[in-house]
BAZA-787535 format. One line per 4 residues: number of its first residue (from 1); their letters; for each residue x, y, z of C-alpha. Coordinates in pm, 1 decimal. Example, Ala and Ser with C-alpha at 12.3 -4.5 7.8 and 13.67 -1.06 7.14 Angstrom:
BEGIN
1	AS	1230.0:-450.0:780.0  1367.0:-106.0:714.0;
REM end
This chain:
BEGIN
1	MTRF	-1546.9:-993.4:2013.9  -1624.4:-1306.1:1810.8  -1968.8:-1177.1:1713.7  -1816.0:-845.1:1615.6;
5	LIRR	-1556.3:-1011.6:1392.1  -1817.5:-1229.9:1221.1  -2046.0:-931.3:1165.7  -1768.6:-716.0:1020.9;
9	ILTG	-1650.1:-996.0:790.4  -2004.3:-1057.0:665.4  -2056.3:-687.0:598.1  -1728.6:-679.3:405.4;
13	IPVV	-1840.5:-946.8:159.2  -2097.5:-719.6:-17.6  -1830.0:-448.9:-37.5  -1590.4:-681.9:-219.2;
17	LGVI	-1864.7:-806.8:-451.7  -1972.6:-449.6:-524.7  -1617.4:-348.1:-613.1  -1584.7:-649.4:-842.6;
21	AIVF	-1911.9:-567.3:-1018.9  -1828.5:-196.1:-1063.3  -1478.8:-261.8:-1194.4  -1609.6:-539.0:-1420.0;
25	VLAR	-1859.0:-302.1:-1583.5  -1630.4:2.4:-1601.0  -1349.9:-197.0:-1762.3  -1583.6:-292.9:-2045.4;
29	VIPG	-1759.3:37.3:-2110.5  -1447.8:249.8:-2155.7  -1352.6:308.7:-2521.0  -1107.2:75.1:-2689.8;
33	DPCR	-1073.4:-280.5:-2812.4  -875.6:-525.0:-2594.5  -793.4:-736.3:-2901.1  -626.0:-445.9:-3080.4;
37	AALQ	-452.1:-338.7:-2759.7  -308.1:-687.4:-2712.4  -238.2:-795.6:-3072.3  -175.5:-447.4:-3220.2;
41	EKAT	-71.6:-486.8:-3587.7  -168.0:-857.0:-3581.1  -528.2:-774.7:-3491.5  -701.4:-906.3:-3802.5;
45	AAAC	-1073.3:-983.8:-3805.6  -1011.4:-1358.1:-3778.5  -751.7:-1313.9:-3502.9  -985.3:-1088.2:-3303.0;
49	AAFN	-1271.5:-1336.0:-3341.8  -1052.3:-1613.5:-3200.5  -919.9:-1378.5:-2933.2  -1269.0:-1280.0:-2814.3;
53	ARFG	-1384.1:-1642.9:-2815.1  -1082.3:-1749.5:-2610.3  -1140.6:-1492.9:-2335.7  -1521.6:-1500.1:-2353.7;
57	LNEP	-1544.5:-1138.4:-2467.3  -1806.1:-1226.0:-2729.4  -2051.0:-1329.1:-2456.4  -2307.8:-1086.4:-2307.0;
61	LPVQ	-2188.1:-895.0:-2001.4  -2407.4:-1088.4:-1753.1  -2268.9:-1417.3:-1883.8  -1910.8:-1286.6:-1861.1;
65	FVLY	-1972.5:-1176.0:-1502.6  -2117.3:-1513.4:-1400.5  -1823.1:-1693.7:-1559.8  -1581.9:-1467.0:-1377.5;
69	LRDL	-1752.1:-1528.6:-1041.6  -1740.3:-1901.0:-1111.8  -1365.2:-1885.2:-1168.6  -1321.0:-1683.3:-849.5;
73	GTGN	-1504.0:-1954.4:-658.3  -1233.6:-2200.7:-762.3  -952.8:-1959.0:-674.2  -873.5:-1887.5:-1037.9;
77	LGES	-808.1:-1519.9:-1112.3  -765.5:-1590.0:-1483.8  -484.0:-1516.1:-1726.3  -356.3:-1186.3:-1859.6;
81	IKTG	-502.2:-1098.8:-2198.5  -177.4:-940.1:-2317.0  81.3:-1188.8:-2188.9  -118.6:-1502.0:-2112.1;
85	QPVT	47.3:-1516.9:-1769.7  -175.8:-1626.8:-1479.7  -280.6:-1333.3:-1263.8  -166.9:-1515.4:-949.7;
89	EIFV	186.6:-1534.9:-1089.5  178.5:-1162.8:-1165.9  82.1:-1092.9:-805.1  356.9:-1319.1:-671.3;
93	ERMP	611.8:-1131.6:-884.4  494.8:-772.9:-843.0  273.5:-738.1:-535.0  565.8:-788.7:-290.3;
97	TTIE	737.2:-478.7:-431.3  433.4:-261.7:-362.0  370.6:-415.0:-19.2  733.4:-363.2:80.6;
101	LTIY	725.8:-4.1:-44.1  395.8:58.6:134.6  528.2:-80.0:465.0  833.5:145.0:464.0;
105	ALLF	636.6:448.0:345.8  377.3:388.6:619.5  652.1:343.7:879.5  805.1:675.3:772.8;
109	AVVV	464.5:847.9:773.0  363.4:719.5:1117.8  694.0:775.6:1298.3  768.3:1119.7:1154.4;
113	GMTL	405.0:1232.8:1139.4  318.1:1141.9:1497.3  645.7:1288.9:1623.9  575.9:1619.1:1450.3;
117	GIVS	217.3:1620.8:1575.8  318.4:1551.9:1936.6  589.3:1818.3:1931.6  349.3:2067.9:1777.9;
121	AYKR	79.5:2002.2:2039.5  325.9:2001.5:2330.0  482.2:2330.7:2212.2  156.9:2492.5:2105.4;
125	NSGA	186.1:2845.3:1956.7  565.0:2830.2:1973.4  823.7:2838.6:1699.4  837.8:2458.1:1703.4;
129	DVGT	461.7:2444.8:1648.6  478.4:2681.4:1353.1  777.6:2500.2:1204.4  630.7:2150.3:1228.9;
133	MFIA	296.5:2258.0:1084.1  478.9:2437.9:803.1  654.9:2110.5:722.2  320.0:1928.4:735.3;
137	NLGV	149.2:2178.2:504.7  444.4:2171.3:266.9  442.8:1792.5:261.3  73.7:1765.0:180.9;
141	SIPV	106.6:2024.6:-96.9  387.2:1868.1:-302.3  271.3:1607.4:-556.8  438.0:1267.8:-542.9;
145	FVLG	590.7:1295.4:-889.9  746.2:1634.1:-811.2  888.0:1526.2:-475.7  1017.6:1200.0:-622.0;
149	LLLA	1208.7:1375.6:-897.3  1348.4:1631.0:-651.7  1467.5:1360.8:-414.3  1628.3:1166.7:-698.0;
153	YVFA	1803.3:1481.3:-822.7  1934.6:1583.1:-479.6  2050.1:1246.5:-342.9  2157.2:1078.2:-666.9;
157	ILFK	2315.2:1374.1:-848.6  2402.5:1655.1:-607.5  2520.9:1414.9:-335.0  2680.6:1166.6:-574.5;
161	DTAL	2995.9:996.0:-439.7  2920.3:1121.0:-86.1  2792.1:947.6:225.9  2443.6:1082.4:150.3;
165	SLPP	2427.7:935.8:-200.2  2124.7:712.8:-258.9  2023.5:509.1:-565.6  1755.7:685.4:-775.8;
169	SGRL	1590.6:377.3:-927.8  1556.8:2.2:-916.6  1528.3:-235.7:-624.8  1884.8:-368.4:-611.7;
173	TPGS	2229.5:-280.7:-741.9  2256.4:-390.0:-1108.2  2384.3:-744.6:-1132.4  2247.8:-853.4:-795.1;
177	QPDS	2016.1:-1152.8:-799.0  1889.1:-1271.3:-458.6  1828.9:-1637.7:-387.0  1478.9:-1748.2:-297.6;
181	IAEA	1401.1:-1835.8:62.2  1307.6:-2190.1:-40.9  1653.6:-2246.4:-190.5  1830.8:-2087.2:105.6;
185	WGLA	1639.1:-2312.2:344.4  1701.1:-2627.3:139.1  1339.1:-2649.7:20.0  1402.6:-2613.6:-353.7;
189	RLTG	1182.1:-2915.2:-430.5  887.2:-2777.2:-235.6  570.1:-2719.7:-442.8  212.4:-2610.6:-388.0;
193	PLRT	69.8:-2318.4:-188.2  355.7:-2318.3:63.0  611.3:-2271.2:-216.6  398.6:-1988.6:-359.6;
197	ILDF	399.5:-1817.1:-20.2  776.5:-1854.3:12.6  828.0:-1716.4:-339.6  598.8:-1424.2:-255.0;
201	VSNM	798.9:-1342.4:58.3  1126.1:-1392.4:-132.0  1031.7:-1105.4:-362.7  1023.4:-874.8:-60.8;
205	YTVN	1398.1:-830.7:-65.9  1449.1:-677.0:277.4  1245.3:-957.1:436.3  1435.8:-1206.3:221.6;
209	GLLT	1763.9:-1066.0:350.2  1651.5:-1099.4:712.1  1516.0:-1453.1:678.9  1819.5:-1579.1:487.1;
213	LNGN	2066.0:-1385.3:706.9  2194.6:-1202.3:399.7  2299.0:-864.4:533.5  2423.1:-733.6:199.6;
217	LFFD	2087.0:-802.8:38.2  1895.8:-636.6:322.3  2099.1:-315.4:325.3  2114.1:-291.5:-53.9;
221	AARH	1735.1:-330.5:-83.3  1677.5:-89.2:207.0  1895.7:180.9:44.9  1696.7:151.0:-277.4;
225	LILP	1369.0:191.0:-85.9  1456.9:507.0:106.7  1379.3:762.8:-163.8  1056.9:602.8:-295.9;
229	AVAL	932.7:541.6:59.8  990.8:906.2:155.2  827.4:1030.5:-166.4  525.9:805.0:-119.3;
233	GTIP	489.4:859.3:254.4  525.2:1237.8:269.7  157.9:1321.9:207.8  26.4:1066.6:463.4;
237	MAII	294.7:1188.5:703.3  164.9:1544.9:677.4  -196.3:1433.7:730.0  -103.0:1220.7:1031.9;
241	ARMT	94.8:1509.3:1183.3  -197.5:1751.3:1154.6  -447.7:1494.5:1284.2  -222.8:1405.5:1579.5;
245	RSSL	-187.2:1769.9:1674.2  -557.0:1855.1:1656.9  -668.2:1536.5:1835.5  -405.8:1572.6:2108.6;
249	LEVL	-490.7:1938.0:2169.5  -858.2:1844.9:2207.8  -776.3:1575.6:2462.2  -536.2:1797.3:2657.8;
253	GQDY	-823.3:2038.7:2715.2  -1037.6:1777.1:2893.4  -1114.8:1793.2:3267.2  -926.5:1475.5:3360.3;
257	VRTA	-609.5:1614.4:3204.7  -639.9:1934.7:3404.9  -695.8:1721.7:3715.6  -378.4:1525.7:3644.5;
261	RAKG	-186.5:1850.1:3609.7  -338.3:1982.3:3934.0  -210.0:1672.6:4115.0  141.4:1773.1:4021.9;
265	MRPR	214.7:1517.6:3749.8  495.7:1604.1:3516.2  383.6:1757.1:3182.7  539.0:1478.7:2976.1;
269	TVLF	368.9:1212.7:3188.3  35.1:1386.1:3138.4  103.2:1414.1:2767.5  190.5:1050.4:2702.0;
273	RHGL	-1.8:862.5:2973.5  -327.6:1059.2:2978.2  -329.8:1249.6:2653.2  -174.4:1053.5:2369.8;
277	RNAL	-353.5:721.3:2417.1  -697.4:884.1:2421.1  -604.2:1094.1:2117.1  -506.7:793.5:1905.6;
281	LPVV	-852.1:688.7:1780.3  -879.9:943.0:1494.6  -507.5:903.0:1422.2  -543.2:525.7:1384.4;
285	TVIG	-838.2:581.7:1150.6  -627.0:809.1:931.2  -340.9:556.7:932.6  -579.3:282.5:820.6;
289	LSVG	-712.6:495.2:536.2  -356.6:587.5:440.6  -281.8:226.2:351.4  -517.9:248.3:54.8;
293	ALLS	-375.5:586.8:-41.6  -23.7:445.8:-35.2  -120.5:152.2:-255.9  -285.7:381.6:-509.0;
297	GAVL	-8.0:641.8:-490.6  244.0:369.8:-572.0  149.1:402.1:-940.6  341.7:729.3:-974.1;
301	TETI	616.0:636.9:-730.5  692.6:307.4:-901.2  705.2:480.1:-1238.0  946.0:749.0:-1120.2;
305	FNLA	1179.9:509.6:-938.7  1149.5:226.9:-1192.7  996.3:-25.6:-955.4  805.8:-315.4:-1110.1;
309	GIGR	522.6:-326.7:-858.5  148.2:-362.9:-869.6  108.9:11.8:-932.6  278.8:-10.6:-1270.2;
313	TIYE	86.4:-331.2:-1335.9  -241.5:-146.1:-1286.1  -133.1:132.0:-1521.4  -16.4:-111.1:-1789.3;
317	SITG	-336.9:-314.4:-1756.6  -561.5:-9.9:-1793.8  -374.9:126.4:-2095.3  -360.4:-220.2:-2251.2;
321	RDYI	-725.9:-299.6:-2176.3  -624.6:-612.2:-1985.6  -958.1:-677.0:-1817.1  -849.1:-989.4:-1632.3;
325	VIQG	-556.9:-823.9:-1453.2  -766.9:-515.8:-1370.6  -1036.9:-730.1:-1211.4  -784.9:-935.5:-1012.6;
329	TALV	-609.5:-623.5:-889.5  -938.8:-462.5:-785.5  -1031.5:-777.2:-593.3  -701.4:-786.9:-403.6;
333	VAII	-709.0:-414.1:-320.0  -1071.8:-439.3:-203.4  -983.7:-728.8:26.9  -689.5:-530.0:165.5;
337	YVVV	-922.5:-236.9:238.8  -1170.4:-463.4:419.9  -896.6:-629.4:626.8  -734.0:-297.3:719.3;
341	NLLV	-1068.8:-146.9:824.8  -1136.4:-457.2:1033.9  -799.3:-422.7:1208.2  -863.9:-53.4:1271.3;
345	DISY	-1203.7:-130.0:1428.8  -1048.8:-398.2:1649.3  -773.2:-162.3:1761.6  -1033.2:81.3:1898.0;
349	GFLD	-1122.0:-159.3:2178.0  -758.5:-189.3:2285.5  -677.4:181.0:2262.7  -988.7:302.7:2443.6;
353	PRVR	-1165.4:71.9:2695.5  -1478.7:286.0:2660.5  -1524.6:147.2:2309.9  -1713.6:-182.5:2319.3;
357	LS	-1686.5:-413.3:2019.5  -1948.7:-664.7:2131.4;
REM end
């Protein structure tokens, strides 16, 4: 196991470096001037010359890339060209929103998707099978921006002032301002990396509510996440449902499953004990790949539901030619992909003993 982990981590390093290099080049070859995008009407020739010198944009591309790698080696992701804010602070403020949204969207996709897939496989060629697959096909066909607007219209307007009413935008009820975990725990004077971690977690409001025992904060933040999580998780849910059904049907046709049935085991026992576990490998792979899809799909979802997450940050950085933020975001997303793929590979050995990781 140890050799496998080391090998997978070492193979992930070139992937991260390749992503950094590709994004670095692409961000600089697309049309537009970052000075004019940042300074706009103040972008005089003298101001742009000073601007380019400050951010090293007047250097050749190889020199800029070496300087950027040097800063990464010291843990410095740079400062935003438009706002001058350190990229690490931007991540601490906005990344928790996207991570929290992704977690709830993934939870919705996995629970509902696997349930639909299991029901469809167990009731093959029945009305339940046709109905669940119709829901799956419908879910994978509706774009995120269409579904998000429909959900907001139904639950915020049609069901307004009813028990089913849900907030259409924002993360909390207007006027609410949660306390940080550090302050709630009496660690207001804490500084350094530990304080940064606590501030990061504090911006995940449902986690903040649990850790600070603030039930009002937890339920308020959870209500605001329901609609965006459903809108973001519907497409992965549909894919997981279809993959679960096809994988489970393939396993249920194996000889050992027929043997278990011939021994008189109950159908549900055969389904869950002998069928589902061996059918999980392709499903887990799809779930792992869905994490990246959820992070990228958050751009539209955060725009529709007015969530200030990393998705909107990416969009604003691309339109504003903010190279530094784009590069930092690409680095973080690439690392997330590598870590998720590593966890998926490790899970294979636990789900199926026939898979050897050594």
